[in-house]
C-alpha atoms as a printed R data frame, in Angstrom:
    type eleno elety resid chain resno      x       y       z
1   ATOM     1    CA   UNK     A     1 48.608 -34.951  85.575
2   ATOM     2    CA   UNK     A     2 48.935 -36.523  81.939
3   ATOM     3    CA   UNK     A     3 47.066 -39.944  82.128
4   ATOM     4    CA   UNK     A     4 45.663 -39.313  85.339
5   ATOM     5    CA   UNK     A     5 41.822 -39.267  85.830
6   ATOM     6    CA   UNK     A     6 40.106 -37.357  88.710
7   ATOM     7    CA   UNK     A     7 37.216 -39.109  89.797
8   ATOM     8    CA   UNK     A     8 35.357 -39.604  93.146
9   ATOM     9    CA   UNK     A     9 35.747 -42.825  94.856
10  ATOM    10    CA   UNK     A    10 34.734 -46.035  93.690
11  ATOM    11    CA   UNK     A    11 34.090 -49.402  95.642
12  ATOM    12    CA   UNK     A    12 37.726 -51.170  95.243
13  ATOM    13    CA   UNK     A    13 39.918 -48.368  95.303
14  ATOM    14    CA   UNK     A    14 40.433 -48.765  99.276
15  ATOM    15    CA   UNK     A    15 43.344 -51.051  98.679
16  ATOM    16    CA   UNK     A    16 45.499 -48.588  96.181
17  ATOM    17    CA   UNK     A    17 44.235 -45.904  98.933
18  ATOM    18    CA   UNK     A    18 45.316 -47.863 102.318
19  ATOM    19    CA   UNK     A    19 48.907 -48.479  99.945
20  ATOM    20    CA   UNK     A    20 49.296 -44.628  99.163
21  ATOM    21    CA   UNK     A    21 48.079 -43.399 102.567
22  ATOM    22    CA   UNK     A    22 50.606 -45.583 104.281
23  ATOM    23    CA   UNK     A    23 53.376 -44.995 102.265
24  ATOM    24    CA   UNK     A    24 52.958 -41.166 102.686
25  ATOM    25    CA   UNK     A    25 52.614 -41.374 106.268
26  ATOM    26    CA   UNK     A    26 55.676 -43.306 106.832
27  ATOM    27    CA   UNK     A    27 57.201 -40.886 105.393
28  ATOM    28    CA   UNK     A    28 55.534 -38.091 106.815
29  ATOM    29    CA   UNK     A    29 55.049 -39.973 110.477
30  ATOM    30    CA   UNK     A    30 58.811 -41.929 110.736
31  ATOM    31    CA   UNK     A    31 59.913 -44.205 113.162
32  ATOM    32    CA   UNK     A    32 56.621 -45.868 115.378
33  ATOM    33    CA   UNK     A    33 53.839 -45.166 112.534
34  ATOM    34    CA   UNK     A    34 51.939 -48.129 112.152
35  ATOM    35    CA   UNK     A    35 49.559 -48.827 109.134
36  ATOM    36    CA   UNK     A    36 46.508 -47.789 108.897
37  ATOM    37    CA   UNK     A    37 43.976 -51.194 108.131
38  ATOM    38    CA   UNK     A    38 41.068 -52.036 106.382
39  ATOM    39    CA   UNK     A    39 39.221 -51.935 108.862
40  ATOM    40    CA   UNK     A    40 40.112 -48.612 110.405
41  ATOM    41    CA   UNK     A    41 39.338 -47.314 106.688
42  ATOM    42    CA   UNK     A    42 36.226 -48.825 106.425
43  ATOM    43    CA   UNK     A    43 35.002 -47.676 109.702
44  ATOM    44    CA   UNK     A    44 35.968 -44.406 108.856
45  ATOM    45    CA   UNK     A    45 34.116 -43.808 105.705
46  ATOM    46    CA   UNK     A    46 32.142 -46.303 104.365
47  ATOM    47    CA   UNK     A    47 30.306 -47.103 107.978
48  ATOM    48    CA   UNK     A    48 29.605 -43.240 108.879
49  ATOM    49    CA   UNK     A    49 26.345 -42.836 108.813
50  ATOM    50    CA   UNK     A    50 27.068 -39.531 106.755
51  ATOM    51    CA   UNK     A    51 28.620 -41.031 104.186
52  ATOM    52    CA   UNK     A    52 31.827 -39.928 102.623
53  ATOM    53    CA   UNK     A    53 33.589 -37.393 100.291
54  ATOM    54    CA   UNK     A    54 36.218 -39.011  98.315
55  ATOM    55    CA   UNK     A    55 37.828 -37.487  95.387
56  ATOM    56    CA   UNK     A    56 41.473 -40.031  93.541
57  ATOM    57    CA   UNK     A    57 43.561 -39.071  91.434
58  ATOM    58    CA   UNK     A    58 44.273 -42.283  89.861
59  ATOM    59    CA   UNK     A    59 46.805 -43.685  87.947
60  ATOM    60    CA   UNK     A    60 46.073 -46.309  84.355
61  ATOM    61    CA   UNK     A    61 46.892 -48.898  86.543
62  ATOM    62    CA   UNK     A    62 45.064 -48.059  89.513
63  ATOM    63    CA   UNK     A    63 47.360 -46.718  91.909
64  ATOM    64    CA   UNK     A    64 46.262 -43.905  93.788
65  ATOM    65    CA   UNK     A    65 48.542 -40.628  92.956
66  ATOM    66    CA   UNK     A    66 46.498 -38.253  95.189
67  ATOM    67    CA   UNK     A    67 43.431 -37.865  97.145
68  ATOM    68    CA   UNK     A    68 41.173 -35.510  98.739
69  ATOM    69    CA   UNK     A    69 39.016 -36.373 101.134
70  ATOM    70    CA   UNK     A    70 36.476 -35.392 104.303
71  ATOM    71    CA   UNK     A    71 34.669 -37.023 107.413
72  ATOM    72    CA   UNK     A    72 30.380 -35.611 107.283
73  ATOM    73    CA   UNK     A    73 28.738 -35.407 110.166
74  ATOM    74    CA   UNK     A    74 25.448 -34.209 111.079
75  ATOM    75    CA   UNK     A    75 25.422 -30.340 112.756
76  ATOM    76    CA   UNK     A    76 23.036 -28.177 113.831
77  ATOM    77    CA   UNK     A    77 23.571 -24.884 112.280
78  ATOM    78    CA   UNK     A    78 21.196 -21.750 112.324
79  ATOM    79    CA   UNK     A    79 19.821 -22.887 108.880
80  ATOM    80    CA   UNK     A    80 18.546 -26.125 110.235
81  ATOM    81    CA   UNK     A    81 20.440 -29.790 110.689
82  ATOM    82    CA   UNK     A    82 22.603 -29.463 108.111
83  ATOM    83    CA   UNK     A    83 26.094 -31.280 107.512
84  ATOM    84    CA   UNK     A    84 29.903 -30.305 108.012
85  ATOM    85    CA   UNK     A    85 32.428 -32.228 106.844
86  ATOM    86    CA   UNK     A    86 36.269 -32.709 108.229
87  ATOM    87    CA   UNK     A    87 38.895 -32.566 106.037
88  ATOM    88    CA   UNK     A    88 41.347 -35.793 106.504
89  ATOM    89    CA   UNK     A    89 43.815 -37.873 104.815
90  ATOM    90    CA   UNK     A    90 45.253 -35.539 101.829
91  ATOM    91    CA   UNK     A    91 48.110 -36.720 100.101
92  ATOM    92    CA   UNK     A    92 50.294 -36.898  97.006
93  ATOM    93    CA   UNK     A    93 52.207 -40.227  96.275
94  ATOM    94    CA   UNK     A    94 55.618 -39.676  96.410
95  ATOM    95    CA   UNK     A    95 56.284 -40.744  92.157
96  ATOM    96    CA   UNK     A    96 53.421 -37.912  91.462
97  ATOM    97    CA   UNK     A    97 55.445 -35.089  93.676
98  ATOM    98    CA   UNK     A    98 58.093 -33.912  90.917
99  ATOM    99    CA   UNK     A    99 57.832 -32.726  87.464
100 ATOM   100    CA   UNK     A   100 54.364 -31.099  87.985
101 ATOM   101    CA   UNK     A   101 53.376 -27.191  86.999
102 ATOM   102    CA   UNK     A   102 52.956 -25.040  90.098
103 ATOM   103    CA   UNK     A   103 50.308 -25.040  92.060
104 ATOM   104    CA   UNK     A   104 50.523 -29.001  91.571
105 ATOM   105    CA   UNK     A   105 48.492 -31.617  92.245
106 ATOM   106    CA   UNK     A   106 47.248 -31.452  95.119
107 ATOM   107    CA   UNK     A   107 45.385 -28.088  94.347
108 ATOM   108    CA   UNK     A   108 43.864 -30.394  91.034
109 ATOM   109    CA   UNK     A   109 42.759 -32.951  93.193
110 ATOM   110    CA   UNK     A   110 41.590 -30.224  95.419
111 ATOM   111    CA   UNK     A   111 39.727 -28.111  93.386
112 ATOM   112    CA   UNK     A   112 38.041 -31.344  91.606
113 ATOM   113    CA   UNK     A   113 36.875 -32.198  95.618
114 ATOM   114    CA   UNK     A   114 35.052 -28.455  96.219
115 ATOM   115    CA   UNK     A   115 33.373 -28.718  92.929
116 ATOM   116    CA   UNK     A   116 32.187 -32.094  93.594
117 ATOM   117    CA   UNK     A   117 31.282 -31.148  96.970
118 ATOM   118    CA   UNK     A   118 29.047 -27.998  95.394
119 ATOM   119    CA   UNK     A   119 27.785 -30.470  93.185
120 ATOM   120    CA   UNK     A   120 26.196 -32.716  96.326
121 ATOM   121    CA   UNK     A   121 24.649 -29.488  97.623
122 ATOM   122    CA   UNK     A   122 25.014 -30.850 101.453
123 ATOM   123    CA   UNK     A   123 27.195 -29.398 103.117
124 ATOM   124    CA   UNK     A   124 27.592 -25.950 104.871
125 ATOM   125    CA   UNK     A   125 30.848 -26.339 106.510
126 ATOM   126    CA   UNK     A   126 34.226 -27.731 105.939
127 ATOM   127    CA   UNK     A   127 36.739 -27.774 108.425
128 ATOM   128    CA   UNK     A   128 40.532 -29.012 109.113
129 ATOM   129    CA   UNK     A   129 43.308 -28.640 111.465
130 ATOM   130    CA   UNK     A   130 46.610 -28.280 108.329
131 ATOM   131    CA   UNK     A   131 50.177 -28.235 109.367
132 ATOM   132    CA   UNK     A   132 51.745 -25.132 108.332
133 ATOM   133    CA   UNK     A   133 52.691 -26.582 104.413
134 ATOM   134    CA   UNK     A   134 49.270 -27.808 103.408
135 ATOM   135    CA   UNK     A   135 47.608 -24.328 105.253
136 ATOM   136    CA   UNK     A   136 49.660 -22.009 103.056
137 ATOM   137    CA   UNK     A   137 48.684 -24.099  99.417
138 ATOM   138    CA   UNK     A   138 44.939 -24.508 100.744
139 ATOM   139    CA   UNK     A   139 44.892 -20.415 101.551
140 ATOM   140    CA   UNK     A   140 46.803 -19.501  98.303
141 ATOM   141    CA   UNK     A   141 44.465 -21.945  95.874
142 ATOM   142    CA   UNK     A   142 41.827 -23.682  97.546
143 ATOM   143    CA   UNK     A   143 40.109 -20.511 100.361
144 ATOM   144    CA   UNK     A   144 41.389 -22.306 103.315
145 ATOM   145    CA   UNK     A   145 40.310 -19.468 106.039
146 ATOM   146    CA   UNK     A   146 40.601 -18.926 109.364
147 ATOM   147    CA   UNK     A   147 38.849 -19.590 112.412
148 ATOM   148    CA   UNK     A   148 41.497 -19.091 115.076
149 ATOM   149    CA   UNK     A   149 44.735 -20.420 116.357
150 ATOM   150    CA   UNK     A   150 44.057 -22.794 118.651
151 ATOM   151    CA   UNK     A   151 44.856 -22.981 122.390
152 ATOM   152    CA   UNK     A   152 44.796 -25.775 124.667
153 ATOM   153    CA   UNK     A   153 43.550 -26.473 127.713
154 ATOM   154    CA   UNK     A   154 45.489 -27.994 130.165
155 ATOM   155    CA   UNK     A   155 45.886 -28.719 134.292
156 ATOM   156    CA   UNK     A   156 48.690 -30.771 135.524
157 ATOM   157    CA   UNK     A   157 47.425 -33.546 137.789
158 ATOM   158    CA   UNK     A   158 50.414 -33.584 140.233
159 ATOM   159    CA   UNK     A   159 48.171 -31.162 142.540
160 ATOM   160    CA   UNK     A   160 44.977 -30.893 140.915
161 ATOM   161    CA   UNK     A   161 41.507 -30.951 143.048
162 ATOM   162    CA   UNK     A   162 38.523 -30.077 141.476
163 ATOM   163    CA   UNK     A   163 36.050 -28.426 143.623
164 ATOM   164    CA   UNK     A   164 33.372 -30.281 145.818
165 ATOM   165    CA   UNK     A   165 31.076 -31.864 143.650
166 ATOM   166    CA   UNK     A   166 27.952 -29.827 145.709
167 ATOM   167    CA   UNK     A   167 23.996 -31.591 145.797
168 ATOM   168    CA   UNK     A   168 24.420 -35.218 147.061
169 ATOM   169    CA   UNK     A   169 23.794 -38.329 144.622
170 ATOM   170    CA   UNK     A   170 25.757 -37.169 141.674
171 ATOM   171    CA   UNK     A   171 27.283 -40.929 140.574
172 ATOM   172    CA   UNK     A   172 29.286 -41.111 137.791
173 ATOM   173    CA   UNK     A   173 30.065 -44.429 136.204
174 ATOM   174    CA   UNK     A   174 32.893 -45.304 133.319
175 ATOM   175    CA   UNK     A   175 31.786 -47.324 130.208
176 ATOM   176    CA   UNK     A   176 32.832 -48.289 127.399
177 ATOM   177    CA   UNK     A   177 29.811 -47.130 125.592
178 ATOM   178    CA   UNK     A   178 26.167 -45.368 126.095
179 ATOM   179    CA   UNK     A   179 22.850 -46.394 125.242
180 ATOM   180    CA   UNK     A   180 21.229 -44.950 121.773
181 ATOM   181    CA   UNK     A   181 18.175 -43.416 123.953
182 ATOM   182    CA   UNK     A   182 19.892 -42.127 126.253
183 ATOM   183    CA   UNK     A   183 22.686 -40.474 124.564
184 ATOM   184    CA   UNK     A   184 19.504 -38.716 122.038
185 ATOM   185    CA   UNK     A   185 17.854 -37.378 125.130
186 ATOM   186    CA   UNK     A   186 20.865 -35.477 126.653
187 ATOM   187    CA   UNK     A   187 21.353 -34.135 123.169
188 ATOM   188    CA   UNK     A   188 18.260 -32.735 123.012
189 ATOM   189    CA   UNK     A   189 18.421 -31.014 126.007
190 ATOM   190    CA   UNK     A   190 22.367 -30.238 126.393
191 ATOM   191    CA   UNK     A   191 22.092 -28.517 122.589
192 ATOM   192    CA   UNK     A   192 19.212 -26.086 123.802
193 ATOM   193    CA   UNK     A   193 22.214 -24.091 124.922
194 ATOM   194    CA   UNK     A   194 24.440 -24.391 121.692
195 ATOM   195    CA   UNK     A   195 23.302 -22.510 118.120
196 ATOM   196    CA   UNK     A   196 26.071 -24.355 115.865
197 ATOM   197    CA   UNK     A   197 27.393 -27.918 116.394
198 ATOM   198    CA   UNK     A   198 28.204 -31.262 115.776
199 ATOM   199    CA   UNK     A   199 25.408 -33.745 116.326
200 ATOM   200    CA   UNK     A   200 26.153 -35.745 119.441
201 ATOM   201    CA   UNK     A   201 23.188 -37.974 119.534
202 ATOM   202    CA   UNK     A   202 23.659 -41.982 119.802
203 ATOM   203    CA   UNK     A   203 24.400 -42.839 116.269
204 ATOM   204    CA   UNK     A   204 27.091 -40.325 115.855
205 ATOM   205    CA   UNK     A   205 28.723 -41.066 119.627
206 ATOM   206    CA   UNK     A   206 28.205 -44.886 118.973
207 ATOM   207    CA   UNK     A   207 30.229 -44.836 115.827
208 ATOM   208    CA   UNK     A   208 32.897 -42.206 116.652
209 ATOM   209    CA   UNK     A   209 33.910 -43.665 119.632
210 ATOM   210    CA   UNK     A   210 32.623 -47.184 120.010
211 ATOM   211    CA   UNK     A   211 32.922 -48.815 116.821
212 ATOM   212    CA   UNK     A   212 35.548 -47.346 115.992
213 ATOM   213    CA   UNK     A   213 38.586 -50.393 115.428
214 ATOM   214    CA   UNK     A   214 41.415 -49.745 118.116
215 ATOM   215    CA   UNK     A   215 39.766 -46.741 120.191
216 ATOM   216    CA   UNK     A   216 41.078 -46.684 122.911
217 ATOM   217    CA   UNK     A   217 37.562 -44.624 124.390
218 ATOM   218    CA   UNK     A   218 36.128 -44.159 127.591
219 ATOM   219    CA   UNK     A   219 32.370 -42.691 128.491
220 ATOM   220    CA   UNK     A   220 32.664 -41.248 131.777
221 ATOM   221    CA   UNK     A   221 29.263 -40.372 132.665
222 ATOM   222    CA   UNK     A   222 27.779 -38.488 135.211
223 ATOM   223    CA   UNK     A   223 23.866 -38.873 136.453
224 ATOM   224    CA   UNK     A   224 21.156 -37.282 139.113
225 ATOM   225    CA   UNK     A   225 18.555 -39.411 140.411
226 ATOM   226    CA   UNK     A   226 19.339 -42.229 137.604
227 ATOM   227    CA   UNK     A   227 19.558 -38.793 135.036
228 ATOM   228    CA   UNK     A   228 22.588 -38.012 132.730
229 ATOM   229    CA   UNK     A   229 23.292 -34.588 133.363
230 ATOM   230    CA   UNK     A   230 27.177 -34.775 131.663
231 ATOM   231    CA   UNK     A   231 29.528 -36.463 129.834
232 ATOM   232    CA   UNK     A   232 33.013 -36.563 129.024
233 ATOM   233    CA   UNK     A   233 34.661 -38.773 126.832
234 ATOM   234    CA   UNK     A   234 38.416 -39.850 128.041
235 ATOM   235    CA   UNK     A   235 41.393 -41.132 125.705
236 ATOM   236    CA   UNK     A   236 43.870 -41.590 128.379
237 ATOM   237    CA   UNK     A   237 47.075 -41.951 126.157
238 ATOM   238    CA   UNK     A   238 47.015 -38.580 123.482
239 ATOM   239    CA   UNK     A   239 49.905 -37.116 122.805
240 ATOM   240    CA   UNK     A   240 48.395 -33.681 121.624
241 ATOM   241    CA   UNK     A   241 50.541 -32.578 124.613
242 ATOM   242    CA   UNK     A   242 53.073 -35.083 125.609
243 ATOM   243    CA   UNK     A   243 51.868 -37.153 128.867
244 ATOM   244    CA   UNK     A   244 48.339 -36.224 128.401
245 ATOM   245    CA   UNK     A   245 44.804 -37.205 128.670
246 ATOM   246    CA   UNK     A   246 42.740 -35.534 126.605
247 ATOM   247    CA   UNK     A   247 39.137 -34.915 126.539
248 ATOM   248    CA   UNK     A   248 37.648 -35.855 123.562
249 ATOM   249    CA   UNK     A   249 34.025 -34.570 124.545
250 ATOM   250    CA   UNK     A   250 33.150 -32.416 127.301
251 ATOM   251    CA   UNK     A   251 29.412 -31.828 127.606
252 ATOM   252    CA   UNK     A   252 27.628 -31.026 131.193
253 ATOM   253    CA   UNK     A   253 24.068 -29.543 131.208
254 ATOM   254    CA   UNK     A   254 23.641 -25.686 132.406
255 ATOM   255    CA   UNK     A   255 23.316 -25.995 136.256
256 ATOM   256    CA   UNK     A   256 24.695 -29.076 136.978
257 ATOM   257    CA   UNK     A   257 28.502 -27.654 138.190
258 ATOM   258    CA   UNK     A   258 28.707 -30.581 140.797
259 ATOM   259    CA   UNK     A   259 28.394 -33.589 137.436
260 ATOM   260    CA   UNK     A   260 31.039 -31.261 136.068
261 ATOM   261    CA   UNK     A   261 33.158 -31.803 138.912
262 ATOM   262    CA   UNK     A   262 32.307 -35.421 139.648
263 ATOM   263    CA   UNK     A   263 33.361 -35.833 135.933
264 ATOM   264    CA   UNK     A   264 36.554 -34.351 136.469
265 ATOM   265    CA   UNK     A   265 37.143 -36.075 139.833
266 ATOM   266    CA   UNK     A   266 36.693 -39.743 138.171
267 ATOM   267    CA   UNK     A   267 38.983 -38.180 135.337
268 ATOM   268    CA   UNK     A   268 41.737 -37.142 137.270
269 ATOM   269    CA   UNK     A   269 41.925 -40.623 138.949
270 ATOM   270    CA   UNK     A   270 41.829 -42.950 135.387
271 ATOM   271    CA   UNK     A   271 44.926 -40.750 134.341
272 ATOM   272    CA   UNK     A   272 46.362 -40.739 137.430
273 ATOM   273    CA   UNK     A   273 45.644 -44.981 137.459
274 ATOM   274    CA   UNK     A   274 47.427 -44.733 134.088
275 ATOM   275    CA   UNK     A   275 50.613 -42.460 134.819
276 ATOM   276    CA   UNK     A   276 49.333 -39.461 132.937
277 ATOM   277    CA   UNK     A   277 51.101 -36.166 134.218
278 ATOM   278    CA   UNK     A   278 47.966 -33.724 132.442
279 ATOM   279    CA   UNK     A   279 44.650 -33.532 131.119
280 ATOM   280    CA   UNK     A   280 43.728 -31.672 127.985
281 ATOM   281    CA   UNK     A   281 41.003 -30.246 126.383
282 ATOM   282    CA   UNK     A   282 40.072 -28.368 122.715
283 ATOM   283    CA   UNK     A   283 37.214 -25.436 123.158
284 ATOM   284    CA   UNK     A   284 35.870 -22.832 122.119
285 ATOM   285    CA   UNK     A   285 37.086 -19.817 124.568
286 ATOM   286    CA   UNK     A   286 33.569 -18.269 124.484
287 ATOM   287    CA   UNK     A   287 31.920 -21.607 125.877
288 ATOM   288    CA   UNK     A   288 30.621 -21.977 129.084
289 ATOM   289    CA   UNK     A   289 32.321 -24.851 129.448
290 ATOM   290    CA   UNK     A   290 35.988 -23.455 128.726
291 ATOM   291    CA   UNK     A   291 34.391 -21.031 131.689
292 ATOM   292    CA   UNK     A   292 34.158 -23.923 133.832
293 ATOM   293    CA   UNK     A   293 37.561 -25.826 133.607
294 ATOM   294    CA   UNK     A   294 39.266 -22.502 133.760
295 ATOM   295    CA   UNK     A   295 37.335 -22.142 137.213
296 ATOM   296    CA   UNK     A   296 38.541 -25.569 138.170
297 ATOM   297    CA   UNK     A   297 42.163 -25.055 137.494
298 ATOM   298    CA   UNK     A   298 42.751 -25.430 133.760
299 ATOM   299    CA   UNK     A   299 45.372 -22.826 132.164
300 ATOM   300    CA   UNK     A   300 45.287 -21.894 128.004
301 ATOM   301    CA   UNK     A   301 48.505 -22.819 126.463
302 ATOM   302    CA   UNK     A   302 49.393 -21.957 122.943
303 ATOM   303    CA   UNK     A   303 49.384 -25.149 120.464
304 ATOM   304    CA   UNK     A   304 52.389 -23.794 119.385
305 ATOM   305    CA   UNK     A   305 54.546 -24.460 122.285
306 ATOM   306    CA   UNK     A   306 54.103 -27.379 120.900
307 ATOM   307    CA   UNK     A   307 52.683 -27.756 117.255
308 ATOM   308    CA   UNK     A   308 50.964 -25.118 116.408
309 ATOM   309    CA   UNK     A   309 47.234 -26.004 115.088
310 ATOM   310    CA   UNK     A   310 45.239 -23.854 113.059
311 ATOM   311    CA   UNK     A   311 41.678 -24.513 112.929
312 ATOM   312    CA   UNK     A   312 40.568 -23.507 109.151
313 ATOM   313    CA   UNK     A   313 37.130 -23.604 107.198
314 ATOM   314    CA   UNK     A   314 35.856 -23.137 104.408
315 ATOM   315    CA   UNK     A   315 31.959 -21.930 103.907
316 ATOM   316    CA   UNK     A   316 29.350 -22.765 101.193
317 ATOM   317    CA   UNK     A   317 26.504 -20.990 102.788
318 ATOM   318    CA   UNK     A   318 27.093 -17.527 103.631
319 ATOM   319    CA   UNK     A   319 25.284 -17.272 107.214
320 ATOM   320    CA   UNK     A   320 27.862 -18.967 108.821
321 ATOM   321    CA   UNK     A   321 30.773 -16.772 108.311
322 ATOM   322    CA   UNK     A   322 34.849 -17.859 109.584
323 ATOM   323    CA   UNK     A   323 34.147 -14.450 112.074
324 ATOM   324    CA   UNK     A   324 30.841 -15.835 113.173
325 ATOM   325    CA   UNK     A   325 32.189 -19.592 113.673
326 ATOM   326    CA   UNK     A   326 34.699 -18.457 115.981
327 ATOM   327    CA   UNK     A   327 32.158 -16.638 117.562
328 ATOM   328    CA   UNK     A   328 29.105 -19.446 117.669
329 ATOM   329    CA   UNK     A   329 30.335 -22.565 116.847
330 ATOM   330    CA   UNK     A   330 30.945 -25.061 119.776
331 ATOM   331    CA   UNK     A   331 33.863 -28.254 118.981
332 ATOM   332    CA   UNK     A   332 35.849 -30.171 120.667
333 ATOM   333    CA   UNK     A   333 38.876 -32.753 119.897
334 ATOM   334    CA   UNK     A   334 35.947 -34.854 118.829
335 ATOM   335    CA   UNK     A   335 35.387 -33.483 115.778
336 ATOM   336    CA   UNK     A   336 38.911 -33.778 114.315
337 ATOM   337    CA   UNK     A   337 41.305 -37.022 113.989
338 ATOM   338    CA   UNK     A   338 43.369 -35.619 116.729
339 ATOM   339    CA   UNK     A   339 42.307 -37.844 119.270
């Protein structure tokens, strides 16, 4: 740690952040890794409507030795609108991993990040899907707590046949984006039934899916009488489950099962056209959305069958404990960087 300065991001740091990020993740991901671009970094951090949460350890010549970062998102909660932060891109440069006393630079920067969040006073819940080594360190030294070990909802496309759409007049449109006003109105109606969720309004959906550089997301919009009744955001090439086409978002208004089935038919056809083998979703098991997909033929598959995913949290508001989040927080794959 000698000669390292631990501080928040400053304008111009992004070049060295990217250099360390790409070095570390080339090593982690191996063959096939594609370097992150400056455009992608700016989208995720500088252009985020909710700002950024980045703490760095910086060497004298400007090299980024370590980073602890998170992506903030507006959220509905029992204390009103607040901010959830998704931990991403935590890393230590290989040159700074040796010769340090335990618990090491990762923990020192993580502790500084937690102090920074407390001083800001804006955020209620932090969350992430850490791999096992990061989970062990975070649980021991940084206070990570477990919400749940994640299971996947999976439907094998061969032989998958959703039920009939029911009432006539449901039409599904495939689109690259969604009108902000229509998205805001849909969020207001859908969120009445939910106590806790990232705020999926027009601003968020535009930033998260439409404006993401290289994003391969497609909106499926189910309307009846011209009014939006359900939406899904589908990523056709996601290998969280091999051969998967993943639902980044799945939101259907109560009582509109026909709209949900119409979305499933449209997703099935899109996945078949791309030669995909299965549809995949991540949803809280208590949710009506998960129950609906189960009724339509999706099966629960433990993530440990591929690579175990733990949904962990760290909390700054006592009303939202890990158990409360497990029972009330509506989350999707789109809340994370897994899709």
